NUVEXDREN-68131 format. One record per residue: x, y, z of N, C-alpha, C, O in turn; residue number from 1. Coordinates in steps of 0.02 Angstrom, whole numbers, plus 32768, in hexadecimal, padded with zeros to 4 digits. Layout:
<rs>
{nc1=X | nc2=Y | nc3=Z | cac1=X | cac2=Y | cac3=Z | cc1=X | cc2=Y | cc3=Z | oc1=X | oc2=Y | oc3=Z | k=NUM}
...
</rs>
This chain:
<rs>
{nc1=5ABC | nc2=766F | nc3=4B76 | cac1=5AA3 | cac2=7669 | cac3=4B32 | cc1=5A5D | cc2=764B | cc3=4B35 | oc1=5A51 | oc2=7618 | oc3=4B56 | k=1}
{nc1=5A2F | nc2=766A | nc3=4B11 | cac1=59EB | cac2=7650 | cac3=4B0D | cc1=59DF | cc2=7635 | cc3=4AC6 | oc1=59F7 | oc2=7652 | oc3=4A95 | k=2}
{nc1=59BA | nc2=75FF | nc3=4AC3 | cac1=59AD | cac2=75DF | cac3=4A83 | cc1=5962 | cc2=75DC | cc3=4A78 | oc1=593C | oc2=75CC | oc3=4AA5 | k=3}
{nc1=594D | nc2=75EB | nc3=4A3B | cac1=5906 | cac2=75E8 | cac3=4A29 | cc1=58FF | cc2=75BC | cc3=49EC | oc1=5914 | oc2=75CE | oc3=49B5 | k=4}
{nc1=58DF | nc2=7582 | nc3=49F6 | cac1=58D5 | cac2=7553 | cac3=49BF | cc1=588F | cc2=755C | cc3=49A2 | oc1=5860 | oc2=756E | oc3=49C5 | k=5}
{nc1=588A | nc2=754E | nc3=4962 | cac1=584A | cac2=7553 | cac3=4940 | cc1=584A | cc2=7526 | cc3=4903 | oc1=587E | oc2=750D | oc3=48EE | k=6}
{nc1=580F | nc2=751C | nc3=48E6 | cac1=580A | cac2=74F7 | cac3=48A8 | cc1=57EB | cc2=74B3 | cc3=48AC | oc1=57E1 | oc2=7492 | oc3=4879 | k=7}
{nc1=57DC | nc2=749C | nc3=48E8 | cac1=57BF | cac2=745A | cac3=48EE | cc1=5777 | cc2=7459 | cc3=48D5 | oc1=575A | oc2=748D | oc3=48C4 | k=8}
{nc1=575B | nc2=741D | nc3=48D1 | cac1=5717 | cac2=7417 | cac3=48BA | cc1=5703 | cc2=73CF | cc3=48AF | oc1=5728 | oc2=73A1 | oc3=48BF | k=9}
{nc1=56C8 | nc2=73C7 | nc3=4892 | cac1=56AD | cac2=7385 | cac3=4883 | cc1=56B1 | cc2=737B | cc3=4837 | oc1=5695 | oc2=73A2 | oc3=4810 | k=10}
{nc1=56D3 | nc2=7346 | nc3=4823 | cac1=56DC | cac2=7337 | cac3=47DC | cc1=56D0 | cc2=72ED | cc3=47D0 | oc1=56CA | oc2=72C6 | oc3=47FF | k=11}
{nc1=56CD | nc2=72DB | nc3=4791 | cac1=56C6 | cac2=7295 | cac3=477F | cc1=570A | cc2=7277 | cc3=476F | oc1=5739 | oc2=729B | oc3=475F | k=12}
{nc1=570E | nc2=7236 | nc3=4773 | cac1=574C | cac2=7213 | cac3=4762 | cc1=5761 | cc2=7226 | cc3=471A | oc1=5738 | oc2=7227 | oc3=46EC | k=13}
{nc1=57A1 | nc2=7234 | nc3=4713 | cac1=57BB | cac2=7248 | cac3=46D3 | cc1=57C0 | cc2=7292 | cc3=46C9 | oc1=57E1 | oc2=72AA | oc3=469B | k=14}
{nc1=579E | nc2=72B8 | nc3=46F3 | cac1=579F | cac2=7301 | cac3=46EE | cc1=57E0 | cc2=731E | cc3=470A | oc1=580B | oc2=72FA | oc3=4724 | k=15}
{nc1=57E6 | nc2=735F | nc3=4705 | cac1=5821 | cac2=7382 | cac3=471E | cc1=580D | cc2=73BA | cc3=474E | oc1=57D6 | oc2=73D4 | oc3=474C | k=16}
{nc1=583B | nc2=73CA | nc3=477A | cac1=5833 | cac2=7402 | cac3=47A8 | cc1=5878 | cc2=7422 | cc3=47B1 | oc1=58AB | oc2=7401 | oc3=47AB | k=17}
{nc1=5877 | nc2=7463 | nc3=47C0 | cac1=58B6 | cac2=7484 | cac3=47D1 | cc1=58AE | cc2=74A5 | cc3=4815 | oc1=5882 | oc2=74CF | oc3=4820 | k=18}
{nc1=58D8 | nc2=7492 | nc3=4843 | cac1=58DA | cac2=74B0 | cac3=4885 | cc1=590E | cc2=74E7 | cc3=4886 | oc1=5941 | oc2=74E4 | oc3=4864 | k=19}
{nc1=58FF | nc2=751A | nc3=48AE | cac1=592D | cac2=7551 | cac3=48B7 | cc1=593A | cc2=755B | cc3=4901 | oc1=590F | oc2=754D | oc3=492B | k=20}
{nc1=5974 | nc2=7574 | nc3=4911 | cac1=5985 | cac2=7582 | cac3=4956 | cc1=59B0 | cc2=75C2 | cc3=4957 | oc1=59E8 | oc2=75C2 | oc3=493D | k=21}
{nc1=5995 | nc2=75F6 | nc3=4974 | cac1=59B9 | cac2=7635 | cac3=4978 | cc1=59D7 | cc2=763F | cc3=49BD | oc1=59B4 | oc2=7636 | oc3=49EF | k=22}
{nc1=5A16 | nc2=7651 | nc3=49BF | cac1=5A38 | cac2=765E | cac3=49FE | cc1=5A3A | cc2=76A8 | cc3=4A0B | oc1=5A44 | oc2=76D0 | oc3=49DC | k=23}
{nc1=5A31 | nc2=76BB | nc3=4A49 | cac1=5A37 | cac2=7701 | cac3=4A5C | cc1=5A60 | cc2=7706 | cc3=4A9C | oc1=5A67 | oc2=76D5 | oc3=4AC1 | k=24}
{nc1=5A7C | nc2=7740 | nc3=4AA7 | cac1=5AA7 | cac2=7748 | cac3=4AE0 | cc1=5AF0 | cc2=7745 | cc3=4ACB | oc1=5B00 | oc2=7749 | oc3=4A8F | k=25}
{nc1=5B1C | nc2=773F | nc3=4AFB | cac1=5B63 | cac2=7741 | cac3=4AEE | cc1=5B7D | cc2=76FC | cc3=4ADC | oc1=5B8B | oc2=76D3 | oc3=4B08 | k=26}
{nc1=5B83 | nc2=76EF | nc3=4A9C | cac1=5B9E | cac2=76AF | cac3=4A86 | cc1=5BEA | cc2=76B2 | cc3=4A85 | oc1=5C08 | oc2=76E8 | oc3=4A82 | k=27}
{nc1=5C09 | nc2=7679 | nc3=4A87 | cac1=5C51 | cac2=7674 | cac3=4A83 | cc1=5C67 | cc2=7686 | cc3=4A3D | oc1=5C3E | oc2=7684 | oc3=4A0E | k=28}
{nc1=5CA5 | nc2=7698 | nc3=4A33 | cac1=5CBE | cac2=76A8 | cac3=49F0 | cc1=5CB5 | cc2=766D | cc3=49C1 | oc1=5C9C | oc2=7674 | oc3=498A | k=29}
{nc1=5CC9 | nc2=7631 | nc3=49D8 | cac1=5CBF | cac2=75F4 | cac3=49B1 | cc1=5C94 | cc2=75C6 | cc3=49DB | oc1=5CA7 | oc2=75B5 | oc3=4A13 | k=30}
{nc1=5C5D | nc2=75B2 | nc3=49C1 | cac1=5C30 | cac2=7587 | cac3=49E8 | cc1=5C11 | cc2=7553 | cc3=49BB | oc1=5C0D | oc2=755B | oc3=497E | k=31}
{nc1=5BFB | nc2=751F | nc3=49DA | cac1=5BD9 | cac2=74E9 | cac3=49B6 | cc1=5B90 | cc2=74E8 | cc3=49C9 | oc1=5B7C | oc2=74FF | oc3=49FE | k=32}
{nc1=5B69 | nc2=74CE | nc3=499B | cac1=5B22 | cac2=74C7 | cac3=49A9 | cc1=5B0B | cc2=7482 | cc3=4993 | oc1=5B25 | oc2=7466 | oc3=4962 | k=33}
{nc1=5ADB | nc2=7468 | nc3=49B7 | cac1=5AC4 | cac2=7425 | cac3=49A8 | cc1=5A79 | cc2=741F | cc3=49AE | oc1=5A57 | oc2=744A | oc3=49C9 | k=34}
{nc1=5A61 | nc2=73E7 | nc3=4996 | cac1=5A1A | cac2=73D5 | cac3=499C | cc1=5A16 | cc2=7390 | cc3=49BE | oc1=5A3B | oc2=7362 | oc3=49AE | k=35}
{nc1=59E8 | nc2=738C | nc3=49EC | cac1=59D9 | cac2=734D | cac3=4A0E | cc1=598E | cc2=7343 | cc3=4A09 | oc1=5968 | oc2=7371 | oc3=49F8 | k=36}
{nc1=5978 | nc2=7307 | nc3=4A18 | cac1=5930 | cac2=72FA | cac3=4A19 | cc1=591F | cc2=72C9 | cc3=4A50 | oc1=5948 | oc2=72A1 | oc3=4A66 | k=37}
{nc1=58E1 | nc2=72CE | nc3=4A66 | cac1=58CA | cac2=72A2 | cac3=4A9B | cc1=5883 | cc2=728C | cc3=4A8C | oc1=5855 | oc2=72B4 | oc3=4A89 | k=38}
{nc1=587C | nc2=724B | nc3=4A83 | cac1=583B | cac2=722D | cac3=4A77 | cc1=581D | cc2=7219 | cc3=4ABA | oc1=5842 | oc2=7211 | oc3=4AEB | k=39}
{nc1=57DB | nc2=7212 | nc3=4ABE | cac1=57BB | cac2=7200 | cac3=4AFD | cc1=57D8 | cc2=71BF | cc3=4B1A | oc1=57DC | oc2=718D | oc3=4AF7 | k=40}
{nc1=57EA | nc2=71C1 | nc3=4B59 | cac1=5804 | cac2=7186 | cac3=4B7B | cc1=584C | cc2=7175 | cc3=4B6A | oc1=5865 | oc2=7141 | oc3=4B7F | k=41}
{nc1=586D | nc2=719F | nc3=4B43 | cac1=58B2 | cac2=7191 | cac3=4B30 | cc1=58E0 | cc2=71C9 | cc3=4B47 | oc1=58C9 | oc2=7201 | oc3=4B56 | k=42}
{nc1=5920 | nc2=71BA | nc3=4B49 | cac1=5951 | cac2=71ED | cac3=4B5B | cc1=595D | cc2=721C | cc3=4B20 | oc1=5951 | oc2=720B | oc3=4AE6 | k=43}
{nc1=5975 | nc2=7256 | nc3=4B31 | cac1=5987 | cac2=7286 | cac3=4AFE | cc1=59C3 | cc2=726C | cc3=4AD7 | oc1=59F5 | oc2=7256 | oc3=4AF5 | k=44}
{nc1=59BE | nc2=726E | nc3=4A95 | cac1=59F4 | cac2=7253 | cac3=4A6C | cc1=5A0F | cc2=7286 | cc3=4A3B | oc1=59EB | oc2=72B3 | oc3=4A25 | k=45}
{nc1=5A4D | nc2=727D | nc3=4A2A | cac1=5A6F | cac2=72A9 | cac3=49FA | cc1=5A52 | cc2=729F | cc3=49B4 | oc1=5A42 | oc2=7267 | oc3=499F | k=46}
{nc1=5A4C | nc2=72D7 | nc3=4990 | cac1=5A35 | cac2=72D5 | cac3=494B | cc1=5A6C | cc2=72F0 | cc3=491B | oc1=5A80 | oc2=72CE | oc3=48EC | k=47}
{nc1=5A82 | nc2=732D | nc3=4928 | cac1=5AB3 | cac2=734C | cac3=48FB | cc1=5AD6 | cc2=7385 | cc3=491F | oc1=5ABB | oc2=73A1 | oc3=494F | k=48}
{nc1=5B13 | nc2=7395 | nc3=4909 | cac1=5B38 | cac2=73CC | cac3=4927 | cc1=5B64 | cc2=73EC | cc3=48F3 | oc1=5B7B | oc2=73CC | oc3=48C3 | k=49}
{nc1=5B70 | nc2=742D | nc3=48FD | cac1=5B9A | cac2=7452 | cac3=48CF | cc1=5BCD | cc2=747A | cc3=48F4 | oc1=5BBD | oc2=749F | oc3=4923 | k=50}
{nc1=5C0D | nc2=7473 | nc3=48E1 | cac1=5C41 | cac2=749C | cac3=4900 | cc1=5C3F | cc2=74E1 | cc3=48DF | oc1=5C19 | oc2=74EE | oc3=48B1 | k=51}
{nc1=5C69 | nc2=750D | nc3=48F8 | cac1=5C66 | cac2=7554 | cac3=48E6 | cc1=5C64 | cc2=7561 | cc3=489B | oc1=5C3D | oc2=758A | oc3=4883 | k=52}
{nc1=5C8E | nc2=753E | nc3=4877 | cac1=5C93 | cac2=754D | cac3=482F | cc1=5C5F | cc2=7528 | cc3=4807 | oc1=5C54 | oc2=7537 | oc3=47CC | k=53}
{nc1=5C3E | nc2=74F6 | nc3=4826 | cac1=5C0B | cac2=74D1 | cac3=4802 | cc1=5C27 | cc2=74A2 | cc3=47CD | oc1=5C02 | oc2=748E | oc3=47A0 | k=54}
{nc1=5C67 | nc2=7491 | nc3=47D2 | cac1=5C87 | cac2=7468 | cac3=479F | cc1=5C7E | cc2=741E | cc3=47AC | oc1=5C76 | oc2=73F7 | oc3=477D | k=55}
{nc1=5C82 | nc2=740C | nc3=47EB | cac1=5C81 | cac2=73C4 | cac3=47FC | cc1=5C46 | cc2=73B4 | cc3=482B | oc1=5C51 | oc2=73A9 | oc3=4866 | k=56}
{nc1=5C0A | nc2=73B3 | nc3=4812 | cac1=5BD1 | cac2=73A4 | cac3=483D | cc1=5BD1 | cc2=735C | cc3=4854 | oc1=5BEE | oc2=7330 | oc3=4834 | k=57}
{nc1=5BB0 | nc2=7350 | nc3=488C | cac1=5BA8 | cac2=730D | cac3=48A7 | cc1=5B5E | cc2=72FB | cc3=48A3 | oc1=5B33 | oc2=7325 | oc3=48AC | k=58}
{nc1=5B51 | nc2=72BB | nc3=4895 | cac1=5B0D | cac2=72A3 | cac3=4890 | cc1=5B05 | cc2=7260 | cc3=48B4 | oc1=5B33 | oc2=7237 | oc3=48B4 | k=59}
{nc1=5ACC | nc2=7256 | nc3=48D1 | cac1=5ABA | cac2=7213 | cac3=48E9 | cc1=5AAF | cc2=71E6 | cc3=48AD | oc1=5A98 | oc2=71FD | oc3=4878 | k=60}
{nc1=5ABF | nc2=71A7 | nc3=48B5 | cac1=5AB7 | cac2=7178 | cac3=487D | cc1=5A6F | cc2=7177 | cc3=4863 | oc1=5A63 | oc2=716E | oc3=4828 | k=61}
{nc1=5A40 | nc2=7180 | nc3=4891 | cac1=59FA | cac2=717A | cac3=487F | cc1=59E1 | cc2=71B2 | cc3=4851 | oc1=59AD | oc2=71AC | oc3=4832 | k=62}
{nc1=5A08 | nc2=71E8 | nc3=484C | cac1=59F1 | cac2=7221 | cac3=4824 | cc1=5A20 | cc2=7231 | cc3=47EA | oc1=5A11 | oc2=725C | oc3=47C1 | k=63}
{nc1=5A58 | nc2=720F | nc3=47E6 | cac1=5A88 | cac2=721C | cac3=47B1 | cc1=5A67 | cc2=7213 | cc3=476D | oc1=5A42 | oc2=71E3 | oc3=4761 | k=64}
{nc1=5A74 | nc2=7242 | nc3=4741 | cac1=5A58 | cac2=7240 | cac3=46FE | cc1=5A12 | cc2=725E | cc3=46F9 | oc1=59F9 | oc2=7269 | oc3=46C2 | k=65}
{nc1=59F2 | nc2=726B | nc3=4732 | cac1=59AF | cac2=7288 | cac3=4732 | cc1=59AE | cc2=72CE | cc3=4751 | oc1=5989 | oc2=72FA | oc3=473A | k=66}
{nc1=59D6 | nc2=72D8 | nc3=4784 | cac1=59D7 | cac2=7318 | cac3=47A8 | cc1=5A17 | cc2=733E | cc3=4796 | oc1=5A4C | oc2=7320 | oc3=478B | k=67}
{nc1=5A12 | nc2=737F | nc3=4795 | cac1=5A4C | cac2=73AA | cac3=4788 | cc1=5A4C | cc2=73E3 | cc3=47B9 | oc1=5A1B | oc2=7408 | oc3=47BF | k=68}
{nc1=5A83 | nc2=73EC | nc3=47DD | cac1=5A8B | cac2=7424 | cac3=480A | cc1=5AB3 | cc2=745A | cc3=47E7 | oc1=5AE4 | oc2=744C | oc3=47C4 | k=69}
{nc1=5A9E | nc2=7498 | nc3=47F1 | cac1=5AC2 | cac2=74D0 | cac3=47D4 | cc1=5ABC | cc2=750B | cc3=4805 | oc1=5A94 | oc2=750A | oc3=4833 | k=70}
{nc1=5AE4 | nc2=753D | nc3=47F9 | cac1=5AE2 | cac2=7576 | cac3=4826 | cc1=5AF2 | cc2=75B6 | cc3=4802 | oc1=5B15 | oc2=75B8 | oc3=47CF | k=71}
{nc1=5AD7 | nc2=75EC | nc3=481D | cac1=5AE5 | cac2=762F | cac3=4805 | cc1=5B02 | cc2=7655 | cc3=4840 | oc1=5ADD | oc2=766C | oc3=486C | k=72}
{nc1=5B43 | nc2=765A | nc3=4842 | cac1=5B64 | cac2=7679 | cac3=487C | cc1=5B53 | cc2=76C3 | cc3=4884 | oc1=5B51 | oc2=76DD | oc3=48BB | k=73}
{nc1=5B47 | nc2=76E4 | nc3=484D | cac1=5B34 | cac2=772B | cac3=4851 | cc1=5AF2 | cc2=7734 | cc3=4876 | oc1=5AE8 | oc2=7765 | oc3=4899 | k=74}
{nc1=5AC6 | nc2=7703 | nc3=486E | cac1=5A85 | cac2=7704 | cac3=488F | cc1=5A85 | cc2=76DC | cc3=48D0 | oc1=5A52 | oc2=76DA | oc3=48F3 | k=75}
{nc1=5ABD | nc2=76BC | nc3=48DF | cac1=5AC1 | cac2=7690 | cac3=491A | cc1=5A88 | cc2=765E | cc3=491A | oc1=5A66 | oc2=7652 | oc3=494C | k=76}
{nc1=5A7E | nc2=7640 | nc3=48E1 | cac1=5A46 | cac2=7612 | cac3=48D9 | cc1=5A5F | cc2=75D0 | cc3=48BA | oc1=5A89 | oc2=75D0 | oc3=488E | k=77}
{nc1=5A44 | nc2=759A | nc3=48D4 | cac1=5A53 | cac2=7558 | cac3=48B8 | cc1=5A12 | cc2=753A | cc3=489E | oc1=59DC | oc2=7546 | oc3=48BB | k=78}
{nc1=5A17 | nc2=7514 | nc3=4869 | cac1=59DC | cac2=74F6 | cac3=484A | cc1=59E4 | cc2=74AA | cc3=4848 | oc1=5A1C | oc2=7490 | oc3=4847 | k=79}
{nc1=59AC | nc2=7489 | nc3=4846 | cac1=59AC | cac2=7441 | cac3=483B | cc1=5978 | cc2=7432 | cc3=4805 | oc1=593C | oc2=7435 | oc3=4811 | k=80}
{nc1=5991 | nc2=7423 | nc3=47C9 | cac1=5965 | cac2=740F | cac3=4793 | cc1=5959 | cc2=73C5 | cc3=4798 | oc1=5988 | oc2=739D | oc3=4795 | k=81}
{nc1=591A | nc2=73B2 | nc3=479E | cac1=5908 | cac2=736C | cac3=47A7 | cc1=58DF | cc2=7356 | cc3=476B | oc1=58A7 | oc2=736E | oc3=4761 | k=82}
{nc1=58FA | nc2=7328 | nc3=4745 | cac1=58D8 | cac2=730D | cac3=470A | cc1=58C7 | cc2=72C4 | cc3=4715 | oc1=58E2 | oc2=72A3 | oc3=4742 | k=83}
{nc1=589A | nc2=72AB | nc3=46EC | cac1=5886 | cac2=7265 | cac3=46F0 | cc1=5876 | cc2=7250 | cc3=4738 | oc1=588F | oc2=721E | oc3=4751 | k=84}
{nc1=584D | nc2=7278 | nc3=4758 | cac1=583E | cac2=726B | cac3=479E | cc1=5819 | cc2=7229 | cc3=47A7 | oc1=57F2 | oc2=7214 | oc3=477D | k=85}
{nc1=5827 | nc2=7209 | nc3=47E0 | cac1=580A | cac2=71C9 | cac3=47F1 | cc1=57E4 | cc2=71D0 | cc3=4833 | oc1=57F3 | oc2=71FD | oc3=485A | k=86}
{nc1=57B4 | nc2=71A4 | nc3=4840 | cac1=5791 | cac2=71A7 | cac3=4880 | cc1=57C0 | cc2=71A3 | cc3=48BC | oc1=57B3 | oc2=71C0 | oc3=48F0 | k=87}
{nc1=57F7 | nc2=717F | nc3=48B5 | cac1=5827 | cac2=7179 | cac3=48EC | cc1=584E | cc2=71B9 | cc3=48F9 | oc1=5874 | oc2=71BC | oc3=4929 | k=88}
{nc1=5846 | nc2=71EA | nc3=48CE | cac1=5865 | cac2=722B | cac3=48DA | cc1=583B | cc2=7256 | cc3=4909 | oc1=5850 | oc2=728C | oc3=491D | k=89}
{nc1=57FF | nc2=723E | nc3=4919 | cac1=57D3 | cac2=7264 | cac3=4946 | cc1=57F4 | cc2=726D | cc3=498A | oc1=5808 | oc2=723D | oc3=49AA | k=90}
{nc1=57F9 | nc2=72AC | nc3=499F | cac1=581A | cac2=72BC | cac3=49DE | cc1=5817 | cc2=7307 | cc3=49E9 | oc1=5804 | oc2=732D | oc3=49BC | k=91}
{nc1=582A | nc2=731C | nc3=4A24 | cac1=5837 | cac2=7362 | cac3=4A31 | cc1=5880 | cc2=736F | cc3=4A20 | oc1=58AC | oc2=734C | oc3=4A38 | k=92}
{nc1=588C | nc2=739F | nc3=49F6 | cac1=58CF | cac2=73AF | cac3=49DF | cc1=58EA | cc2=73EB | cc3=4A06 | oc1=58C8 | oc2=741F | oc3=4A0B | k=93}
{nc1=5926 | nc2=73E4 | nc3=4A20 | cac1=5946 | cac2=7418 | cac3=4A47 | cc1=5986 | cc2=742F | cc3=4A24 | oc1=59AD | oc2=7406 | oc3=4A0C | k=94}
{nc1=5990 | nc2=7470 | nc3=4A22 | cac1=59D1 | cac2=7488 | cac3=4A0C | cc1=59FC | cc2=7498 | cc3=4A49 | oc1=59E2 | oc2=74A4 | oc3=4A80 | k=95}
{nc1=5A3D | nc2=7496 | nc3=4A3F | cac1=5A6B | cac2=749F | cac3=4A76 | cc1=5AA8 | cc2=74C6 | cc3=4A5F | oc1=5ABC | oc2=74C4 | oc3=4A25 | k=96}
{nc1=5AC6 | nc2=74E8 | nc3=4A8F | cac1=5B00 | cac2=7514 | cac3=4A82 | cc1=5B3B | cc2=74FE | cc3=4AAD | oc1=5B33 | oc2=74F1 | oc3=4AE9 | k=97}
{nc1=5B75 | nc2=74FA | nc3=4A8E | cac1=5BB2 | cac2=74E8 | cac3=4AB3 | cc1=5BE8 | cc2=751C | cc3=4AA7 | oc1=5BF4 | oc2=7530 | oc3=4A6F | k=98}
{nc1=5C09 | nc2=7531 | nc3=4ADD | cac1=5C40 | cac2=7560 | cac3=4AD8 | cc1=5C80 | cc2=753B | cc3=4AC4 | oc1=5CB1 | oc2=7538 | oc3=4AE9 | k=99}
{nc1=5C7C | nc2=7520 | nc3=4A8A | cac1=5CB4 | cac2=74F8 | cac3=4A70 | cc1=5CB4 | cc2=74FC | cc3=4A25 | oc1=5C7F | oc2=74FD | oc3=4A05 | k=100}
{nc1=5CF0 | nc2=74FF | nc3=4A09 | cac1=5CF5 | cac2=7501 | cac3=49C0 | cc1=5CEC | cc2=74BC | cc3=49A2 | oc1=5CE5 | oc2=74B5 | oc3=4965 | k=101}
{nc1=5CED | nc2=7489 | nc3=49CC | cac1=5CE9 | cac2=7444 | cac3=49B3 | cc1=5CA4 | cc2=7429 | cc3=49C0 | oc1=5C8B | oc2=742C | oc3=49F8 | k=102}
{nc1=5C85 | nc2=740E | nc3=498D | cac1=5C43 | cac2=73F0 | cac3=4994 | cc1=5C48 | cc2=73AE | cc3=49BB | oc1=5C7A | oc2=738B | oc3=49B7 | k=103}
{nc1=5C14 | nc2=739F | nc3=49DF | cac1=5C13 | cac2=7363 | cac3=4A08 | cc1=5BCE | cc2=7344 | cc3=4A0A | oc1=5B9C | oc2=7367 | oc3=4A02 | k=104}
{nc1=5BCC | nc2=7303 | nc3=4A14 | cac1=5B8D | cac2=72E0 | cac3=4A1A | cc1=5B75 | cc2=72DA | cc3=4A62 | oc1=5B3E | oc2=72C3 | oc3=4A6F | k=105}
{nc1=5BA0 | nc2=72EE | nc3=4A91 | cac1=5B91 | cac2=72E5 | cac3=4AD8 | cc1=5B64 | cc2=731B | cc3=4AF3 | oc1=5B73 | oc2=7356 | oc3=4AEC | k=106}
{nc1=5B2E | nc2=7309 | nc3=4B13 | cac1=5B00 | cac2=7339 | cac3=4B31 | cc1=5B23 | cc2=7364 | cc3=4B65 | oc1=5B16 | oc2=739F | oc3=4B6C | k=107}
{nc1=5B51 | nc2=7345 | nc3=4B8A | cac1=5B72 | cac2=7368 | cac3=4BC2 | cc1=5BA0 | cc2=73A0 | cc3=4BAA | oc1=5BB4 | oc2=73CA | oc3=4BD2 | k=108}
{nc1=5BAF | nc2=73A1 | nc3=4B6A | cac1=5BDD | cac2=73D4 | cac3=4B50 | cc1=5BB9 | cc2=7415 | cc3=4B3F | oc1=5BD9 | oc2=7447 | oc3=4B30 | k=109}
{nc1=5B78 | nc2=7414 | nc3=4B41 | cac1=5B51 | cac2=744F | cac3=4B2D | cc1=5B3F | cc2=7478 | cc3=4B6A | oc1=5B2D | oc2=745E | oc3=4B9F | k=110}
{nc1=5B43 | nc2=74B9 | nc3=4B62 | cac1=5B3A | cac2=74E8 | cac3=4B9A | cc1=5AF4 | cc2=7505 | cc3=4B9F | oc1=5ADD | oc2=7514 | oc3=4BD6 | k=111}
{nc1=5AD3 | nc2=750C | nc3=4B67 | cac1=5A90 | cac2=7529 | cac3=4B67 | cc1=5A63 | cc2=7501 | cc3=4B3A | oc1=5A78 | oc2=74E3 | oc3=4B09 | k=112}
{nc1=5A22 | nc2=7500 | nc3=4B4C | cac1=59F1 | cac2=74DA | cac3=4B27 | cc1=59B4 | cc2=7504 | cc3=4B17 | oc1=59A0 | oc2=752F | oc3=4B3E | k=113}
{nc1=5998 | nc2=74F7 | nc3=4ADC | cac1=5959 | cac2=7518 | cac3=4ACA | cc1=591F | cc2=74F4 | cc3=4AEA | oc1=5927 | oc2=74C1 | oc3=4B0C | k=114}
{nc1=58E3 | nc2=750D | nc3=4ADF | cac1=58A8 | cac2=74F4 | cac3=4B00 | cc1=588B | cc2=74B6 | cc3=4ADE | oc1=5861 | oc2=7494 | oc3=4AFC | k=115}
{nc1=589F | nc2=74A7 | nc3=4AA1 | cac1=5886 | cac2=746C | cac3=4A7F | cc1=584C | cc2=747E | cc3=4A51 | oc1=5824 | oc2=74AA | oc3=4A5F | k=116}
{nc1=5849 | nc2=745A | nc3=4A1A | cac1=5812 | cac2=7462 | cac3=49EA | cc1=57FB | cc2=741C | cc3=49D5 | oc1=5824 | oc2=73F1 | oc3=49C5 | k=117}
{nc1=57BA | nc2=7412 | nc3=49D4 | cac1=579D | cac2=73D0 | cac3=49C7 | cc1=579C | cc2=73C1 | cc3=497D | oc1=5785 | oc2=73EA | oc3=4954 | k=118}
{nc1=57B4 | nc2=7387 | nc3=496C | cac1=57AF | cac2=736D | cac3=4927 | cc1=5788 | cc2=732C | cc3=492A | oc1=579C | oc2=72FE | oc3=494E | k=119}
{nc1=5752 | nc2=7328 | nc3=4906 | cac1=5729 | cac2=72EC | cac3=4904 | cc1=5722 | cc2=72D6 | cc3=48BC | oc1=570C | oc2=72FC | oc3=4891 | k=120}
{nc1=5734 | nc2=7297 | nc3=48B0 | cac1=5731 | cac2=727C | cac3=486C | cc1=56FE | cc2=7243 | cc3=486C | oc1=5707 | oc2=7211 | oc3=488F | k=121}
{nc1=56CB | nc2=724B | nc3=4846 | cac1=5697 | cac2=7217 | cac3=4842 | cc1=56A6 | cc2=71E8 | cc3=4808 | oc1=56C4 | oc2=71FB | oc3=47D6 | k=122}
{nc1=568F | nc2=71AA | nc3=4811 | cac1=569D | cac2=7177 | cac3=47DD | cc1=5666 | cc2=7176 | cc3=47A9 | oc1=5669 | oc2=714E | oc3=477A | k=123}
</rs>
């Protein structure tokens, strides 16, 4: 499975961005997708994940109430709507694919990763 992320950019604090990640190739019947981010000098951290049905998304505490993950299974695409962005949200954002119907926050559970898209939030 190949993942192509897009939608990053340079915005000001308080602005919004929507990231997209399209999967191609042979996906599992039921699969989960997630978003992670990595700031300079820091480890890659979990942001949000969606299981197959998109009913019970998972969020990092730092983004709850501001970010929303959604998916369009017909398009094999997952989105991350980011509102009220803060300078601390600045990072490279990666989408990930897991051959599992259950969403997870663990990096090790994901089988494929996108190339990353830069999000920069200025104060």
